[in-house]
N, C-alpha and C positions, 0 to 999 in steps of 0.2 A: 449899946449893949442891952438896954431895957427893951427896945423894940425887937431885938433878936430873941430875947427871952419870951416875950409875948407871942411871937410868931411860933416858936417851938412849942409853947404851951397849947396854943390853938391847934397846931398840927397834931400834937400828941393826943388831944381830946378826940379829934376826928378819927385818928388811927385806932384808938382804943374802942370807940363806938363801932367802928367797922369790924373789928375783930369779934366783938360781942354778937353782932348781927350775923357774921359768918358762922360762928359757933352754934347759934340758934338754928340756922339753916341746915347744918349737918346733924345736929344732935337732937332736935326736937322729936319726941316720941310720935310714932305713927306717921306724921307728915314730913319728917325730916329726911334728908337725902340718904342717910345710912339705912334707916328702916325701910324706905321705899326701895332702895336697891336690893336689900335682902329679900323683900317680898317678891320682887321681880325674878330674882335668881331662883327662889323656891318654886315659883309658878312655872318657869321654863323647865325646871327639873321635873315637875309633876306632869307637865303637858308632853314633853318630848322624851323624857327619860334621862337617867344619869349618864348613859353612854352615848347620847346623841351629840352630833357636831354642834348643835345650838347651845347645849349646856356646857360643852367643853370650852366654848368661847368665853363663857362667863365664869367658869369654875375657878380659874386662877386669879380673878379680880377680887380684891378684898378692900373693904371700906371700914374704917375704924372711927369711933367717936373721938372728937377732939377733946383733949384734956383741958378742963376749964379751971384749974387750980384756984 
């Protein structure tokens, strides 16, 4: 039973660390995935126009920051 508890604790620590790293990847200002996507979306809109097929492909996609309570 103690070995099982140790295994769960180690696994939970790895899982928690992985979630923190994922949140950083998505939420980090300027270089994070969400900000990068929003910048690309704005650039496509500026280059091709709001009614272009290129922008319409991206217009429906939304990315939100992950809540890090």
